[in-house]
PDB file as gemmi writes it, atoms N, CA and C in Angstrom:
CRYST1    1.000    1.000    1.000  90.00  90.00  90.00 P 1                      
ATOM      1  N   MET A   1       0.874  -1.153  -0.047  1.00  0.00           N  
ATOM      2  CA  MET A   1       0.111  -0.121   0.112  1.00  0.00           C  
ATOM      3  C   MET A   1       0.920   1.206  -0.144  1.00  0.00           C  
ATOM      4  N   PRO A   2       0.541   2.204  -0.777  1.00  0.00           N  
ATOM      5  CA  PRO A   2       1.278   3.652  -0.854  1.00  0.00           C  
ATOM      6  C   PRO A   2       0.886   4.502   0.259  1.00  0.00           C  
ATOM      7  N   THR A   3       1.891   5.093   0.870  1.00  0.00           N  
ATOM      8  CA  THR A   3       1.739   5.985   1.973  1.00  0.00           C  
ATOM      9  C   THR A   3       1.289   7.553   1.443  1.00  0.00           C  
ATOM     10  N   VAL A   4       0.230   7.978   1.852  1.00  0.00           N  
ATOM     11  CA  VAL A   4      -0.193   9.131   1.413  1.00  0.00           C  
ATOM     12  C   VAL A   4      -0.441   9.994   2.393  1.00  0.00           C  
ATOM     13  N   LYS A   5       0.198  11.422   2.252  1.00  0.00           N  
ATOM     14  CA  LYS A   5       0.496  12.412   2.992  1.00  0.00           C  
ATOM     15  C   LYS A   5      -0.190  13.675   2.416  1.00  0.00           C  
ATOM     16  N   ILE A   6      -1.005  14.532   3.046  1.00  0.00           N  
ATOM     17  CA  ILE A   6      -1.351  15.804   2.609  1.00  0.00           C  
ATOM     18  C   ILE A   6      -0.918  16.817   3.482  1.00  0.00           C  
ATOM     19  N   LEU A   7       0.087  17.669   2.761  1.00  0.00           N  
ATOM     20  CA  LEU A   7       0.824  18.623   3.430  1.00  0.00           C  
ATOM     21  C   LEU A   7       0.117  20.146   3.159  1.00  0.00           C  
ATOM     22  N   SER A   8      -0.481  20.656   4.125  1.00  0.00           N  
ATOM     23  CA  SER A   8      -0.941  22.228   3.936  1.00  0.00           C  
ATOM     24  C   SER A   8       0.310  23.078   4.270  1.00  0.00           C  
ATOM     25  N   ASN A   9       0.787  23.646   3.063  1.00  0.00           N  
ATOM     26  CA  ASN A   9       1.829  24.722   3.339  1.00  0.00           C  
ATOM     27  C   ASN A   9       1.397  25.884   3.855  1.00  0.00           C  
ATOM     28  N   GLU A  10       2.236  26.420   4.742  1.00  0.00           N  
ATOM     29  CA  GLU A  10       1.729  27.834   5.344  1.00  0.00           C  
ATOM     30  C   GLU A  10       1.500  28.850   4.303  1.00  0.00           C  
ATOM     31  N   ASN A  11       0.601  29.296   4.273  1.00  0.00           N  
ATOM     32  CA  ASN A  11       0.202  30.239   3.285  1.00  0.00           C  
ATOM     33  C   ASN A  11       0.057  29.823   1.746  1.00  0.00           C  
ATOM     34  N   GLY A  12      -0.132  28.477   1.536  1.00  0.00           N  
ATOM     35  CA  GLY A  12       0.103  27.792   0.329  1.00  0.00           C  
ATOM     36  C   GLY A  12      -0.973  26.768   0.017  1.00  0.00           C  
ATOM     37  N   PRO A  13      -0.725  26.009  -0.755  1.00  0.00           N  
ATOM     38  CA  PRO A  13      -1.583  24.947  -1.178  1.00  0.00           C  
ATOM     39  C   PRO A  13      -1.636  23.651  -0.463  1.00  0.00           C  
ATOM     40  N   ASN A  14      -2.567  22.650  -0.728  1.00  0.00           N  
ATOM     41  CA  ASN A  14      -2.458  21.508  -0.043  1.00  0.00           C  
ATOM     42  C   ASN A  14      -1.631  20.514  -1.057  1.00  0.00           C  
ATOM     43  N   LEU A  15      -0.445  19.862  -0.615  1.00  0.00           N  
ATOM     44  CA  LEU A  15       0.334  19.059  -1.471  1.00  0.00           C  
ATOM     45  C   LEU A  15       0.038  17.825  -1.212  1.00  0.00           C  
ATOM     46  N   VAL A  16      -0.524  16.969  -2.277  1.00  0.00           N  
ATOM     47  CA  VAL A  16      -0.822  15.622  -1.917  1.00  0.00           C  
ATOM     48  C   VAL A  16       0.505  14.770  -2.384  1.00  0.00           C  
ATOM     49  N   MET A  17       1.039  14.034  -1.218  1.00  0.00           N  
ATOM     50  CA  MET A  17       2.291  13.480  -1.514  1.00  0.00           C  
ATOM     51  C   MET A  17       1.843  11.734  -1.632  1.00  0.00           C  
ATOM     52  N   VAL A  18       2.515  10.932  -2.346  1.00  0.00           N  
ATOM     53  CA  VAL A  18       2.227   9.511  -2.633  1.00  0.00           C  
ATOM     54  C   VAL A  18       3.796   9.102  -2.476  1.00  0.00           C  
ATOM     55  N   ASP A  19       3.911   8.226  -1.519  1.00  0.00           N  
ATOM     56  CA  ASP A  19       5.351   7.694  -1.320  1.00  0.00           C  
ATOM     57  C   ASP A  19       6.407   8.637  -1.267  1.00  0.00           C  
ATOM     58  N   GLY A  20       6.230   9.925  -0.703  1.00  0.00           N  
ATOM     59  CA  GLY A  20       7.240  10.734  -0.464  1.00  0.00           C  
ATOM     60  C   GLY A  20       7.282  11.921  -1.653  1.00  0.00           C  
ATOM     61  N   LYS A  21       6.492  11.562  -2.846  1.00  0.00           N  
ATOM     62  CA  LYS A  21       6.546  12.407  -4.061  1.00  0.00           C  
ATOM     63  C   LYS A  21       5.386  13.284  -4.250  1.00  0.00           C  
ATOM     64  N   VAL A  22       5.652  14.450  -4.640  1.00  0.00           N  
ATOM     65  CA  VAL A  22       4.292  15.245  -4.835  1.00  0.00           C  
ATOM     66  C   VAL A  22       3.576  14.935  -6.010  1.00  0.00           C  
ATOM     67  N   SER A  23       2.350  14.544  -5.872  1.00  0.00           N  
ATOM     68  CA  SER A  23       1.420  14.025  -6.910  1.00  0.00           C  
ATOM     69  C   SER A  23       0.527  15.176  -7.356  1.00  0.00           C  
ATOM     70  N   THR A  24       0.133  16.203  -6.458  1.00  0.00           N  
ATOM     71  CA  THR A  24      -0.574  17.242  -7.004  1.00  0.00           C  
ATOM     72  C   THR A  24      -0.693  18.160  -6.099  1.00  0.00           C  
ATOM     73  N   ALA A  25      -1.026  19.583  -6.254  1.00  0.00           N  
ATOM     74  CA  ALA A  25      -1.207  20.591  -5.506  1.00  0.00           C  
ATOM     75  C   ALA A  25      -2.589  21.278  -5.613  1.00  0.00           C  
ATOM     76  N   LEU A  26      -3.321  21.277  -4.348  1.00  0.00           N  
ATOM     77  CA  LEU A  26      -4.650  21.520  -4.506  1.00  0.00           C  
ATOM     78  C   LEU A  26      -4.765  22.769  -3.861  1.00  0.00           C  
ATOM     79  N   CYS A  27      -5.853  23.844  -4.457  1.00  0.00           N  
ATOM     80  CA  CYS A  27      -6.222  25.144  -4.048  1.00  0.00           C  
ATOM     81  C   CYS A  27      -6.720  25.069  -2.571  1.00  0.00           C  
ATOM     82  N   ARG A  28      -6.354  26.179  -1.710  1.00  0.00           N  
ATOM     83  CA  ARG A  28      -6.803  26.139  -0.417  1.00  0.00           C  
ATOM     84  C   ARG A  28      -7.261  27.504  -0.352  1.00  0.00           C  
ATOM     85  N   CYS A  29      -7.116  28.547  -1.316  1.00  0.00           N  
ATOM     86  CA  CYS A  29      -7.447  30.100  -1.049  1.00  0.00           C  
ATOM     87  C   CYS A  29      -8.789  30.385  -1.673  1.00  0.00           C  
ATOM     88  N   GLY A  30      -9.127  29.640  -2.727  1.00  0.00           N  
ATOM     89  CA  GLY A  30     -10.255  29.753  -3.351  1.00  0.00           C  
ATOM     90  C   GLY A  30     -10.193  30.711  -4.522  1.00  0.00           C  
ATOM     91  N   HIS A  31      -9.031  31.149  -4.906  1.00  0.00           N  
ATOM     92  CA  HIS A  31      -8.768  32.052  -5.925  1.00  0.00           C  
ATOM     93  C   HIS A  31      -8.232  31.390  -7.186  1.00  0.00           C  
ATOM     94  N   SER A  32      -7.943  30.170  -7.339  1.00  0.00           N  
ATOM     95  CA  SER A  32      -7.349  29.410  -8.421  1.00  0.00           C  
ATOM     96  C   SER A  32      -8.365  29.452  -9.529  1.00  0.00           C  
ATOM     97  N   LYS A  33      -7.851  29.807 -10.828  1.00  0.00           N  
ATOM     98  CA  LYS A  33      -8.661  29.693 -11.969  1.00  0.00           C  
ATOM     99  C   LYS A  33      -8.716  28.268 -12.492  1.00  0.00           C  
ATOM    100  N   ASN A  34      -8.113  27.351 -11.873  1.00  0.00           N  
ATOM    101  CA  ASN A  34      -7.805  25.987 -12.423  1.00  0.00           C  
ATOM    102  C   ASN A  34      -8.476  25.007 -11.354  1.00  0.00           C  
ATOM    103  N   LYS A  35      -9.456  25.155 -10.595  1.00  0.00           N  
ATOM    104  CA  LYS A  35      -9.876  24.580  -9.338  1.00  0.00           C  
ATOM    105  C   LYS A  35      -9.975  23.099  -9.737  1.00  0.00           C  
ATOM    106  N   PRO A  36      -9.779  22.422  -8.904  1.00  0.00           N  
ATOM    107  CA  PRO A  36      -9.312  22.273  -7.600  1.00  0.00           C  
ATOM    108  C   PRO A  36      -7.665  22.481  -7.594  1.00  0.00           C  
ATOM    109  N   PHE A  37      -7.008  22.450  -8.656  1.00  0.00           N  
ATOM    110  CA  PHE A  37      -5.478  22.535  -8.696  1.00  0.00           C  
ATOM    111  C   PHE A  37      -5.211  23.944  -8.282  1.00  0.00           C  
ATOM    112  N   CYS A  38      -3.941  23.912  -7.712  1.00  0.00           N  
ATOM    113  CA  CYS A  38      -3.419  25.515  -7.341  1.00  0.00           C  
ATOM    114  C   CYS A  38      -2.774  26.026  -8.663  1.00  0.00           C  
ATOM    115  N   ASP A  39      -3.023  27.352  -9.056  1.00  0.00           N  
ATOM    116  CA  ASP A  39      -2.272  27.843 -10.062  1.00  0.00           C  
ATOM    117  C   ASP A  39      -1.382  29.053  -9.525  1.00  0.00           C  
ATOM    118  N   GLY A  40      -1.245  29.218  -8.134  1.00  0.00           N  
ATOM    119  CA  GLY A  40      -0.317  30.235  -7.483  1.00  0.00           C  
ATOM    120  C   GLY A  40      -0.986  31.492  -7.082  1.00  0.00           C  
ATOM    121  N   SER A  41      -2.500  31.477  -7.451  1.00  0.00           N  
ATOM    122  CA  SER A  41      -3.008  32.552  -7.126  1.00  0.00           C  
ATOM    123  C   SER A  41      -3.095  33.077  -5.512  1.00  0.00           C  
ATOM    124  N   HIS A  42      -2.746  32.107  -4.693  1.00  0.00           N  
ATOM    125  CA  HIS A  42      -2.590  32.402  -3.102  1.00  0.00           C  
ATOM    126  C   HIS A  42      -1.724  33.619  -2.932  1.00  0.00           C  
ATOM    127  N   ARG A  43      -0.664  33.799  -3.824  1.00  0.00           N  
ATOM    128  CA  ARG A  43       0.556  34.824  -3.619  1.00  0.00           C  
ATOM    129  C   ARG A  43      -0.162  36.108  -3.921  1.00  0.00           C  
ATOM    130  N   THR A  44      -1.025  36.501  -4.986  1.00  0.00           N  
ATOM    131  CA  THR A  44      -1.608  37.650  -5.297  1.00  0.00           C  
ATOM    132  C   THR A  44      -2.695  37.918  -4.257  1.00  0.00           C  
ATOM    133  N   ALA A  45      -3.328  37.118  -3.933  1.00  0.00           N  
ATOM    134  CA  ALA A  45      -4.579  37.144  -2.970  1.00  0.00           C  
ATOM    135  C   ALA A  45      -4.244  37.364  -1.504  1.00  0.00           C  
ATOM    136  N   GLU A  46      -2.911  37.378  -1.184  1.00  0.00           N  
ATOM    137  CA  GLU A  46      -2.435  37.590  -0.014  1.00  0.00           C  
ATOM    138  C   GLU A  46      -3.100  36.452   0.952  1.00  0.00           C  
ATOM    139  N   PHE A  47      -3.185  35.256   0.588  1.00  0.00           N  
ATOM    140  CA  PHE A  47      -3.727  34.175   1.333  1.00  0.00           C  
ATOM    141  C   PHE A  47      -3.130  33.845   2.740  1.00  0.00           C  
ATOM    142  N   ARG A  48      -3.493  33.691   3.844  1.00  0.00           N  
ATOM    143  CA  ARG A  48      -2.867  33.373   5.040  1.00  0.00           C  
ATOM    144  C   ARG A  48      -3.562  32.090   5.767  1.00  0.00           C  
ATOM    145  N   ALA A  49      -2.829  31.180   6.075  1.00  0.00           N  
ATOM    146  CA  ALA A  49      -3.330  30.066   6.703  1.00  0.00           C  
ATOM    147  C   ALA A  49      -2.022  29.198   7.393  1.00  0.00           C  
ATOM    148  N   ALA A  50      -2.260  28.626   8.516  1.00  0.00           N  
ATOM    149  CA  ALA A  50      -1.335  27.769   9.216  1.00  0.00           C  
ATOM    150  C   ALA A  50      -0.906  26.549   8.417  1.00  0.00           C  
ATOM    151  N   LYS A  51       0.362  25.981   8.741  1.00  0.00           N  
ATOM    152  CA  LYS A  51       0.852  24.779   8.289  1.00  0.00           C  
ATOM    153  C   LYS A  51       0.242  23.459   8.866  1.00  0.00           C  
ATOM    154  N   ALA A  52      -0.176  22.464   8.164  1.00  0.00           N  
ATOM    155  CA  ALA A  52      -0.676  21.349   8.810  1.00  0.00           C  
ATOM    156  C   ALA A  52      -0.381  19.998   8.068  1.00  0.00           C  
ATOM    157  N   GLU A  53      -0.355  18.689   8.532  1.00  0.00           N  
ATOM    158  CA  GLU A  53      -0.106  17.747   7.899  1.00  0.00           C  
ATOM    159  C   GLU A  53      -0.990  16.465   8.277  1.00  0.00           C  
ATOM    160  N   VAL A  54      -1.488  15.789   7.337  1.00  0.00           N  
ATOM    161  CA  VAL A  54      -2.243  14.506   7.566  1.00  0.00           C  
ATOM    162  C   VAL A  54      -1.594  13.316   6.931  1.00  0.00           C  
ATOM    163  N   THR A  55      -1.399  12.136   7.462  1.00  0.00           N  
ATOM    164  CA  THR A  55      -0.906  10.909   7.067  1.00  0.00           C  
ATOM    165  C   THR A  55      -2.144  10.098   6.985  1.00  0.00           C  
ATOM    166  N   ILE A  56      -2.118   9.350   5.821  1.00  0.00           N  
ATOM    167  CA  ILE A  56      -3.339   8.340   5.551  1.00  0.00           C  
ATOM    168  C   ILE A  56      -2.458   6.826   5.697  1.00  0.00           C  
ATOM    169  N   VAL A  57      -2.817   6.115   6.494  1.00  0.00           N  
ATOM    170  CA  VAL A  57      -1.978   4.590   6.428  1.00  0.00           C  
ATOM    171  C   VAL A  57      -3.114   3.596   6.710  1.00  0.00           C  
ATOM    172  N   GLU A  58      -2.984   2.645   5.755  1.00  0.00           N  
ATOM    173  CA  GLU A  58      -3.960   1.539   5.838  1.00  0.00           C  
ATOM    174  C   GLU A  58      -3.236   0.267   6.110  1.00  0.00           C  
TER     175      GLU A  58                                                      
END                                                                             
């Protein structure tokens, strides 16, 4: 089974990591024009949020 981690970067996107490699970046700020994926809009929107981490193990 692969190990899946979701890292919420401080002031940035949710990074979905599978076996230690970034699989995709998901928007947290709500300003992306390519939802649900991050397009970097959080920088110009001055998005602020704390860092967090979730690990999924089966």
